C-alpha positions in Angstrom: 24.4 14.5 23.0 21.1 16.3 22.7 22.9 19.2 20.9 23.8 17.0 17.9 21.2 17.9 15.4 20.8 14.7 13.4 17.5 13.0 12.8 19.2 9.8 13.8 19.8 11.3 17.1 16.7 10.5 19.4 17.4 13.5 21.7 17.2 15.9 18.7 14.5 14.1 16.9 12.1 13.5 19.8 13.0 16.1 22.3 13.7 15.7 26.0 10.4 14.8 27.4 10.8 11.0 26.9 13.0 8.5 28.7 16.0 7.1 26.8 14.1 3.9 26.4 11.0 5.7 24.9 13.3 7.7 22.6 15.1 4.5 21.3 11.7 2.8 20.8 10.5 5.7 18.7 13.6 5.7 16.7 13.4 2.0 16.1 9.8 2.3 15.1 10.4 5.3 12.7 13.5 3.5 11.1 11.3 0.4 10.3 8.8 2.6 8.8 11.4 4.1 6.7 12.5 0.6 5.7 9.0 -0.3 4.5 8.9 2.8 2.6 12.2 2.0 0.9 11.0 -1.5 0.2 7.8 0.0 -1.5 10.1 2.4 -3.5 12.2 -0.7 -4.7 9.0 -2.4 -5.8 8.0 0.8 -7.7 11.3 1.1 -9.4 12.1 4.4 -7.7 14.9 2.8 -5.9 17.0 -0.3 -6.3 18.9 -2.7 -4.2 21.4 -3.1 -7.0 22.2 0.6 -7.3 22.5 3.6 -5.0 20.3 6.7 -5.2 17.1 7.6 -7.1 16.8 5.3 -10.0 13.5 6.4 -11.8 11.5 9.7 -11.3 10.7 10.5 -14.9 7.1 10.7 -16.3 4.7 8.1 -17.8 7.2 5.2 -17.5 9.2 6.5 -20.5 12.9 5.4 -20.2 12.1 2.8 -17.5 14.9 0.2 -17.5 14.0 -3.0 -15.8 17.5 -4.3 -15.9 18.6 -1.8 -13.1 17.1 -3.7 -10.2 19.0 -6.9 -9.7 17.8 -9.7 -7.6 14.8 -7.7 -6.4 13.0 -6.6 -9.7 10.6 -3.6 -9.9 7.0 -4.4 -10.4 6.2 -4.6 -14.2 3.5 -1.9 -14.2 4.0 0.1 -11.0 0.6 -1.2 -9.6 1.1 -2.7 -6.1 -2.1 -4.4 -4.6 -2.5 -3.3 -0.8 -5.1 -5.7 0.5 -5.9 -7.1 4.2 -6.0 -10.6 2.5 -3.6 -12.1 -0.1 -5.8 -12.1 -3.2 -2.6 -11.5 -5.4 0.7 -13.3 -5.3 2.6 -10.0 -5.9 0.9 -7.8 -3.4 2.8 -5.4 -1.2 3.0 -7.8 1.8 4.3 -10.7 -0.2 6.9 -8.5 -1.9 8.1 -7.1 1.3 8.9 -10.6 2.4 10.7 -11.2 -0.9 12.6 -7.9 -0.4 13.7 -8.9 3.1 14.9 -12.2 1.8 17.1 -10.5 -0.9 18.3 -7.7 1.4 19.3 -10.2 4.3 19.8 -13.6 2.6 21.5 -15.2 5.5 18.6 -14.7 8.0 15.4 -16.6 7.9 12.7 -14.3 6.5 10.3 -15.0 9.4 12.9 -13.8 11.8 13.8 -10.7 9.9 10.0 -10.1 9.5 9.5 -10.5 13.2 12.2 -8.0 14.0 10.7 -5.5 11.4 7.2 -5.7 12.9 8.3 -5.7 16.5 10.2 -2.5 15.9 7.5 -1.0 13.8 4.9 -1.8 16.4 7.1 -1.2 19.6 6.8 -4.8 20.4 3.0 -5.0 20.2 2.8 -6.5 16.7 1.5 -10.0 17.3 1.7 -12.6 14.5 4.2 -10.8 12.1 2.6 -11.5 8.8 -0.9 -10.4 9.9 0.7 -7.4 11.6 2.4 -6.4 8.2 -0.8 -6.7 6.3 -2.6 -4.7 9.0 0.1 -2.0 9.0 0.1 -1.8 5.1 -3.7 -1.6 5.0 -4.4 0.7 7.9 -1.2 2.9 8.4 1.3 2.9 5.6 -0.4 5.6 3.5 -1.0 7.9 6.4 2.7 7.8 7.0 3.4 8.3 3.3 1.1 11.4 3.3 3.0 12.8 6.4 6.4 12.1 4.8 5.5 13.9 1.7 3.4 16.6 3.3 0.2 15.5 1.5 1.8 15.6 -1.9 2.3 11.7 -2.2 4.4 10.1 -5.0 2.6 6.9 -4.5 -1.2 7.2 -5.0 -3.7 4.9 -3.2 -6.5 3.8 -5.4 -9.3 2.5 -3.1 -12.8 0.8 -3.7 -13.9 2.5 -0.4 -14.4 1.8 3.3 -14.8 -1.9 3.0 -11.4 -2.2 1.4 -12.4 -4.6 -1.1 -9.5 -3.5 -3.3 -6.7 -1.0 -2.8 -3.4 -0.6 -4.8 -0.5 1.9 -4.8 0.4 3.4 -8.1 3.7 5.3 -8.6 3.0 8.8 -9.9 6.1 8.7 -12.2 5.1 5.3 -13.9 1.5 6.2 -14.3 0.5 6.3 -18.0 -2.7 6.4 -20.1 -3.0 2.7 -20.0 -2.6 2.3 -16.2 -6.2 2.3 -15.2 -7.2 -0.3 -18.0 -4.4 -2.6 -16.7 -5.5 -2.1 -13.1 -9.0 -3.3 -14.2 -7.9 -6.2 -16.2 -5.2 -7.5 -14.1 -6.7 -6.8 -10.6 -10.2 -5.6 -10.3 -12.0 -7.8 -12.6 -10.2 -11.0 -11.5 -10.9 -10.0 -7.9 -14.6 -9.7 -8.4 -14.5 -13.3 -9.6 -12.6 -14.4 -6.6 -15.0 -12.6 -4.2 -18.0 -14.2 -5.9 -16.4 -17.7 -5.6 -15.6 -17.0 -2.0 -19.3 -16.3 -1.4 -20.3 -19.5 -3.1 -17.8 -21.5 -1.1 -19.1 -20.0 2.1 -22.7 -20.8 1.2 -21.7 -24.4 0.8 -19.9 -24.6 4.0 -22.6 -23.0 5.9 -25.0 -25.4 4.4 -23.0 -28.6 5.4 -21.8 -27.3 8.9 -23.2 -28.8 12.0 -21.8 -26.3 14.4 -24.0 -23.3 15.0 -20.9 -21.2 16.1 -19.1 -22.1 12.7 -22.2 -21.2 10.8 -22.3 -17.8 12.6 -18.6 -17.2 11.8 -19.0 -18.1 8.3 -22.2 -16.2 7.8 -20.5 -13.1 9.2 -17.5 -13.7 6.8 -20.0 -14.1 3.8 -21.7 -10.8 4.8 -18.3 -9.0 4.8 -17.3 -10.4 1.3 -20.8 -9.6 0.0 -20.4 -5.9 1.0 -16.9 -5.8 -0.5 -18.2 -7.2 -3.8 -20.9 -4.6 -4.0 -18.3 -1.9 -3.3 -15.9 -3.3 -5.8 -18.6 -3.3 -8.5 -19.3 0.3 -7.9 -15.5 1.0 -8.0 -15.2 -0.9 -11.3 -17.8 1.2 -13.0 -16.0 4.4 -12.3 -12.7 2.7 -13.0 -14.0 1.6 -16.4 -15.4 5.0 -17.2 -12.0 6.7 -16.4 -9.9 4.1 -18.0 -11.7 4.7 -21.3 -10.7 8.5 -21.1 -7.1 7.4 -21.1 -6.2 10.3 -18.7 -2.8 11.7 -19.2 -0.9 13.6 -16.5 1.2 16.7 -16.7 3.6 16.6 -13.8 4.2 20.3 -14.2 0.6 20.8 -13.0 1.6 19.3 -9.5 0.3 16.6 -7.4 -2.9 18.4 -6.3 -4.2 19.1 -9.7 -3.3 15.7 -11.1 -4.8 13.9 -8.1 -8.2 15.6 -8.6 -8.5 14.0 -12.2 -9.4 10.6 -10.8 -12.7 11.4 -9.2 -13.5 9.0 -6.3 -11.0 6.4 -7.2 -8.3 7.9 -4.9 -8.2 7.7 -1.2 -7.5 10.7 1.1 -8.6 13.2 -1.5 -9.5 15.6 1.3 -6.0 15.8 2.4 -4.3 15.9 -1.0 -7.1 18.2 -2.6 -8.6 20.0 0.3 -11.6 22.3 -0.5 -11.0 26.0 0.1 -13.4 27.8 2.6 -16.6 28.4 0.7 -15.7 26.4 -2.3 -18.6 24.2 -3.7 -18.5 20.4 -3.1 
């Protein structure tokens, strides 16, 4: 069995140093990672549940046909928020639940989601919705970089270490108006939501009679305040680059195009590594 050279064969894929149970667990986990990646691809319009194969991989969104996606429509602009908390109704975690409901309509979504996260986390997931958000926020893009050998097709725009805002953008659907749309539809509204959350927490802290509750809410407020500061800095650079209406030439390759976005993109050191002796 170990001589059959198929990636779906655990003996071939993971070698002979693991037990059969460990190999099967690894295979299940990797299969679930691939399923999440496929779901994101369907959100982006790269793939479709209605048609087999690659659906869209052109440039600038030209020729994109929304009618090819059936019951699970592609995102209207190829910008998918990826946040630890659901600030947007159509963020990645919410849309994965929608994907599961369309792909397996007979099964309750929470059961399908539990199966997905248990497999993905090797039965260490915890509450499935929280586990999904954690995976998308902390691990999904690392897996994507590994799959595409640091030449990603989905680009992670990130406000920074506090993760106030992160979003995936499909390289092939990016156009000169994408950054302005990200700012208008996501970043500006989120700044307002964060400010409102701080105000709400201030009111709750002032009226709370529990010292433990006040401490917890003060901690939450401090976290949101740091995120708001980070997001404002991100918004300044986003506005600057959005005004430039940056166009991509896919013939230049991922590394050259990725470098055009300054500090807006995460994992720049992996996609655009500095050569030895090169100036920072």
